[in-house]
Every structure is written in C-alpha cells, then in structure tokens.
Backbone as a chain_set.jsonl record, in Angstrom:
{"seq": "MSLVDEYNFDELINEAEKLVIEELDGQLELPENSDVCRTEDCILDMAAYALNHVKPMYRATLLGRLYAHAVDEQRKAEVERAVSEAVLRVKENPPSSLD", "coords": {"N": [[8.502, -7.807, -17.263], [9.003, -7.139, -13.852], [8.397, -4.35, -11.585], [10.195, -4.373, -9.443], [12.342, -5.669, -10.545], [13.146, -3.8, -12.384], [13.537, -1.309, -11.094], [15.229, 0.368, -8.375], [14.297, -0.106, -5.222], [15.436, 0.232, -2.784], [16.009, 2.716, -1.728], [13.641, 3.731, -0.904], [12.27, 4.795, 1.853], [10.73, 4.693, 5.054], [10.683, 7.194, 7.115], [9.365, 7.527, 9.503], [9.545, 5.103, 10.721], [12.141, 5.03, 11.773], [11.913, 7.079, 13.663], [9.979, 5.981, 15.403], [11.312, 3.688, 16.368], [13.49, 4.858, 17.701], [12.098, 6.327, 19.667], [10.782, 4.247, 20.997], [12.958, 2.866, 22.046], [13.86, 4.795, 23.868], [11.616, 5.042, 25.595], [11.467, 2.482, 26.676], [13.593, 2.493, 28.361], [12.763, 3.865, 30.561], [12.093, 3.844, 34.08], [9.489, 3.018, 34.856], [8.829, 1.259, 32.907], [10.311, -0.987, 33.207], [9.47, -3.578, 33.555], [8.381, -4.413, 31.187], [7.848, -6.652, 28.531], [10.603, -7.803, 26.614], [11.195, -9.427, 24.528], [11.959, -10.432, 21.148], [9.597, -10.711, 19.671], [7.788, -9.157, 21.203], [8.959, -6.579, 21.088], [8.89, -6.091, 18.322], [6.129, -6.218, 17.947], [5.324, -3.961, 19.434], [6.58, -1.931, 17.958], [5.335, -2.274, 15.448], [2.639, -1.801, 16.122], [2.787, 0.903, 16.938], [3.701, 2.091, 14.543], [1.512, 1.661, 12.927], [-0.138, 3.556, 13.869], [0.781, 6.071, 13.364], [1.368, 8.738, 11.062], [2.79, 7.884, 7.979], [6.126, 8.618, 6.755], [7.437, 8.679, 4.061], [10.343, 8.646, 2.024], [12.358, 9.137, -0.893], [14.516, 10.314, -1.973], [17.504, 12.339, -1.679], [16.805, 14.945, -1.009], [14.342, 14.434, 0.135], [15.197, 13.092, 2.413], [16.45, 15.148, 3.813], [14.247, 16.798, 4.272], [12.71, 15.096, 5.857], [14.159, 15.052, 8.212], [13.511, 17.384, 9.387], [11.522, 17.313, 11.487], [8.477, 18.163, 12.931], [7.066, 19.448, 16.027], [4.493, 18.477, 16.428], [4.477, 16.054, 15.004], [6.416, 14.657, 16.466], [5.088, 14.442, 18.922], [2.938, 12.854, 18.138], [4.242, 10.448, 17.503], [5.348, 9.843, 19.999], [3.004, 9.455, 21.553], [1.866, 7.235, 20.203], [3.824, 5.256, 20.551], [3.882, 5.1, 23.33], [1.302, 4.111, 23.83], [1.56, 1.654, 22.542], [3.512, 0.368, 24.103], [2.131, 0.228, 26.531], [-0.002, -1.467, 25.8], [1.325, -3.911, 25.262], [2.473, -4.307, 27.738], [0.2, -4.674, 29.334], [-0.804, -6.939, 28.16], [0.985, -9.335, 28.097], [2.947, -11.84, 26.322], [2.575, -14.365, 27.616], [-0.011, -14.227, 28.575], [-1.472, -14.466, 26.333], [-1.597, -17.025, 25.503]], "CA": [[9.451, -7.545, -16.21], [8.352, -6.48, -12.716], [8.997, -3.101, -11.125], [11.324, -4.687, -8.57], [13.463, -5.999, -11.419], [13.52, -2.618, -13.156], [13.858, -0.141, -10.287], [15.843, 0.142, -7.071], [13.407, 0.345, -4.155], [16.188, 0.294, -1.534], [16.018, 4.084, -1.228], [12.295, 4.081, -0.451], [12.408, 4.643, 3.307], [9.741, 5.324, 5.912], [11.402, 7.849, 8.208], [8.599, 7.338, 10.735], [10.058, 3.881, 11.342], [13.306, 5.411, 12.586], [11.423, 7.848, 14.814], [9.302, 5.054, 16.311], [12.32, 2.834, 17.015], [14.218, 5.703, 18.659], [11.193, 6.633, 20.785], [10.571, 2.997, 21.715], [14.189, 2.64, 22.804], [13.853, 5.728, 24.991], [10.549, 4.731, 26.554], [11.76, 1.221, 27.368], [14.614, 2.786, 29.368], [12.129, 4.493, 31.72], [11.907, 2.901, 35.191], [8.133, 2.464, 34.894], [8.7, 0.236, 31.867], [11.336, -2.014, 33.424], [8.859, -4.905, 33.537], [7.771, -4.665, 29.878], [8.451, -7.732, 27.756], [11.613, -7.349, 25.67], [11.522, -10.44, 23.521], [11.878, -9.884, 19.792], [8.182, -10.616, 19.296], [7.182, -8.012, 21.891], [9.521, -5.341, 20.547], [8.347, -5.916, 16.977], [4.7, -5.913, 18.105], [5.205, -2.571, 19.86], [6.955, -1.085, 16.823], [4.283, -2.383, 14.428], [1.459, -1.102, 16.631], [3.037, 2.345, 16.866], [3.768, 2.504, 13.135], [0.154, 1.657, 12.384], [-0.88, 4.674, 14.45], [1.402, 7.347, 12.998], [1.382, 9.023, 9.628], [4.083, 7.512, 7.398], [6.973, 9.685, 6.21], [8.292, 8.045, 3.067], [11.233, 9.458, 1.203], [13.059, 8.357, -1.908], [15.603, 11.126, -2.499], [18.287, 13.059, -0.68], [15.977, 16.067, -0.579], [13.361, 13.853, 1.043], [15.887, 12.795, 3.673], [16.626, 16.426, 4.509], [12.916, 17.217, 4.705], [12.261, 14.203, 6.927], [14.858, 15.386, 9.452], [12.875, 18.584, 9.939], [10.295, 16.813, 12.096], [7.884, 19.174, 13.794], [6.655, 19.016, 17.364], [3.256, 17.698, 16.318], [4.862, 14.697, 14.596], [7.096, 14.045, 17.613], [4.055, 14.104, 19.902], [2.185, 11.731, 17.565], [5.083, 9.251, 17.67], [5.438, 9.581, 21.434], [1.714, 8.875, 21.978], [1.693, 5.909, 19.6], [4.757, 4.332, 21.209], [3.405, 4.943, 24.701], [0.152, 3.208, 23.757], [2.065, 0.325, 22.165], [4.171, -0.195, 25.282], [1.07, -0.081, 27.484], [-0.744, -2.648, 25.319], [2.136, -5.12, 25.47], [2.625, -4.446, 29.193], [-1.056, -5.211, 29.86], [-1.101, -8.217, 27.499], [2.246, -10.013, 27.755], [2.753, -13.07, 25.545], [2.08, -15.506, 28.408], [-1.45, -14.119, 28.74], [-2.094, -14.68, 25.036], [-1.624, -18.472, 25.223]], "C": [[8.756, -6.759, -15.084], [9.082, -5.192, -12.337], [10.229, -3.345, -10.273], [12.555, -5.037, -9.399], [13.995, -4.77, -12.152], [14.038, -1.457, -12.325], [14.434, -0.536, -8.941], [14.938, 0.738, -5.989], [14.115, 0.447, -2.798], [16.188, 1.691, -0.912], [14.642, 4.566, -0.771], [12.222, 3.76, 1.04], [11.266, 5.346, 4.025], [10.479, 5.9, 7.114], [10.66, 7.722, 9.536], [9.081, 6.089, 11.475], [11.247, 4.197, 12.246], [12.863, 6.165, 13.838], [10.775, 6.939, 15.851], [10.327, 4.199, 17.055], [13.117, 3.631, 18.042], [13.364, 6.005, 19.886], [10.949, 5.389, 21.629], [11.781, 2.683, 22.59], [14.219, 3.534, 24.038], [12.809, 5.385, 26.037], [10.815, 3.432, 27.306], [12.855, 1.393, 28.422], [14.014, 3.408, 30.633], [11.893, 3.456, 32.817], [10.517, 2.255, 35.226], [7.904, 1.397, 33.826], [9.719, -0.886, 32.024], [10.771, -3.433, 33.346], [8.181, -5.243, 32.206], [8.565, -5.754, 29.156], [9.43, -7.17, 26.724], [12.057, -8.449, 24.703], [11.405, -9.791, 22.147], [10.431, -9.72, 19.347], [7.521, -9.4, 19.933], [7.667, -6.692, 21.312], [8.945, -5.069, 19.162], [6.855, -5.606, 17.015], [4.502, -4.448, 18.498], [5.522, -1.631, 18.695], [5.86, -1.101, 15.755], [3.029, -1.636, 14.865], [1.643, 0.411, 16.476], [3.052, 2.833, 15.424], [2.392, 2.529, 12.484], [-0.687, 2.815, 12.909], [-0.209, 6.029, 14.237], [1.367, 7.5, 11.481], [2.751, 8.647, 9.071], [4.813, 8.717, 6.823], [7.941, 9.065, 5.201], [9.135, 9.075, 2.338], [11.959, 8.544, 0.23], [14.247, 9.114, -2.488], [16.371, 11.763, -1.352], [17.489, 14.247, -0.142], [14.903, 15.591, 0.403], [13.959, 13.546, 2.399], [16.065, 14.076, 4.481], [15.299, 16.926, 5.056], [12.447, 16.385, 5.896], [12.942, 14.527, 8.254], [14.285, 16.63, 10.116], [11.512, 18.202, 10.516], [9.751, 17.846, 13.067], [7.415, 18.565, 15.118], [5.385, 18.171, 17.33], [3.569, 16.25, 15.943], [5.55, 13.961, 15.745], [6.08, 13.601, 18.659], [3.228, 12.912, 19.427], [2.956, 10.419, 17.761], [5.158, 8.873, 19.138], [4.158, 8.921, 21.955], [1.548, 7.452, 21.459], [2.597, 4.882, 20.268], [4.311, 4.068, 22.639], [2.228, 3.967, 24.757], [0.6, 1.785, 23.427], [2.718, -0.372, 23.361], [3.119, -0.62, 26.302], [0.311, -1.341, 27.075], [0.033, -3.93, 25.562], [2.318, -5.372, 26.968], [1.381, -5.09, 29.805], [-1.397, -6.585, 29.293], [0.187, -8.921, 27.109], [1.969, -11.338, 27.045], [2.188, -14.237, 26.348], [0.568, -15.444, 28.594], [-2.203, -14.35, 27.434], [-2.193, -16.165, 24.69], [-2.978, -19.072, 25.458]], "O": [[8.007, -5.82, -15.353], [10.232, -4.977, -12.719], [11.206, -2.602, -10.37], [13.681, -4.736, -9.002], [15.174, -4.718, -12.499], [14.887, -0.695, -12.789], [14.169, -1.624, -8.429], [14.836, 1.959, -5.866], [13.475, 0.715, -1.782], [16.35, 1.83, 0.3], [14.506, 5.695, -0.301], [12.123, 2.598, 1.432], [10.878, 6.455, 3.657], [10.856, 5.164, 8.026], [11.284, 7.803, 10.595], [9.03, 6.027, 12.703], [11.339, 3.682, 13.36], [13.371, 5.922, 14.933], [10.998, 7.109, 17.049], [10.206, 4.013, 18.266], [13.39, 3.135, 19.135], [13.851, 5.944, 21.015], [10.914, 5.474, 22.857], [11.633, 2.281, 23.743], [14.564, 3.08, 25.129], [13.088, 5.434, 27.235], [10.421, 3.302, 28.465], [13.026, 0.53, 29.282], [14.683, 3.471, 31.665], [11.534, 2.315, 32.524], [10.383, 1.085, 35.583], [6.884, 0.708, 33.848], [9.963, -1.646, 31.087], [11.514, -4.383, 33.097], [7.481, -6.251, 32.11], [9.796, -5.763, 29.176], [9.132, -6.188, 26.044], [13.15, -8.398, 24.139], [10.814, -8.72, 22.009], [10.075, -8.72, 18.724], [6.771, -8.686, 19.267], [6.868, -5.786, 21.073], [8.554, -3.941, 18.861], [6.366, -4.818, 16.206], [3.622, -3.772, 17.966], [4.813, -0.65, 18.475], [5.501, -0.052, 15.22], [2.422, -0.918, 14.069], [0.772, 1.106, 15.953], [2.476, 3.877, 15.117], [2.142, 3.334, 11.587], [-1.81, 3.033, 12.453], [-0.591, 7.019, 14.862], [1.34, 6.523, 10.733], [3.772, 9.047, 9.631], [4.193, 9.713, 6.451], [9.136, 8.947, 5.475], [8.71, 10.2, 2.076], [12.151, 7.354, 0.482], [14.915, 8.617, -3.395], [15.938, 11.728, -0.2], [17.506, 14.514, 1.059], [14.6, 16.273, 1.382], [13.301, 13.72, 3.425], [15.853, 14.085, 5.693], [15.236, 17.423, 6.18], [11.854, 16.917, 6.834], [12.36, 14.299, 9.315], [14.554, 16.89, 11.289], [10.479, 18.709, 10.08], [10.479, 18.345, 13.926], [7.376, 17.347, 15.293], [5.231, 17.248, 18.13], [2.987, 15.323, 16.507], [5.294, 12.778, 15.971], [6.196, 12.51, 19.219], [2.859, 12.054, 20.229], [2.375, 9.404, 18.142], [5.043, 7.696, 19.481], [4.217, 7.948, 22.707], [1.131, 6.564, 22.203], [2.172, 3.755, 20.523], [4.359, 2.929, 23.104], [2.172, 3.102, 25.631], [0.068, 0.822, 23.98], [2.495, -1.56, 23.595], [3.209, -1.708, 26.872], [0.015, -2.188, 27.918], [-0.532, -4.926, 26.017], [2.317, -6.52, 27.411], [1.486, -5.944, 30.685], [-2.192, -7.317, 29.881], [0.462, -9.091, 25.922], [0.874, -11.89, 27.161], [1.402, -15.022, 25.818], [-0.076, -16.48, 28.755], [-3.432, -14.422, 27.429], [-2.811, -16.524, 23.688], [-3.162, -20.274, 25.268]]}, "num_chains": 1, "name": "protein.A"}
C-alpha cells in the first residue's frame, strides 16, 4: 500500500505559495505592470519562477499554520524580490517572443 493510500496529504501546505500569489496579485496591479501578460500560462510561469526562488514554508498541523502566519520582514522581502523578478522576466519575454 502506498503512502498516499495510507495518509492524508491534503494538510501538507506550502505557505510560501500563498505569499507568492498574494504578492503577485499586488504587483500586477501596479501601473508599471499594466502591460504584463496575464494569460494563465504567464501567471503560472511567474508564480512558479517566484516559488523556485523562495524558501518553502511547509506546514502540516494547526500549530504550523499559526507559525507560518508569523512571517518576518526578511521572508516578505524575499517573496517581494522573487515575484518582482518573475514579473520582469515574463514582461521581457512574453509568450509571443518564445515562438
């Protein structure tokens, strides 16, 4: 029997994912990013890029959820930088230029 059949992995959450998505949403609202691609592929590419450049924050318990909400300024800055870089990369390399 596999682990997936034996255990519930639904509670295994990367809190960094939520932080990246929230930051991405905020940065895409900025006027200087009004021309950034917003197709699903572009948004997912930006999120994936940013997530690959921040330290993961996995949690599996309620205590972990409480700990994850106590995000320090260093972590916020790391997420902000990673998302900013992701947006810039997609802005400079839109899908039409990848054909």
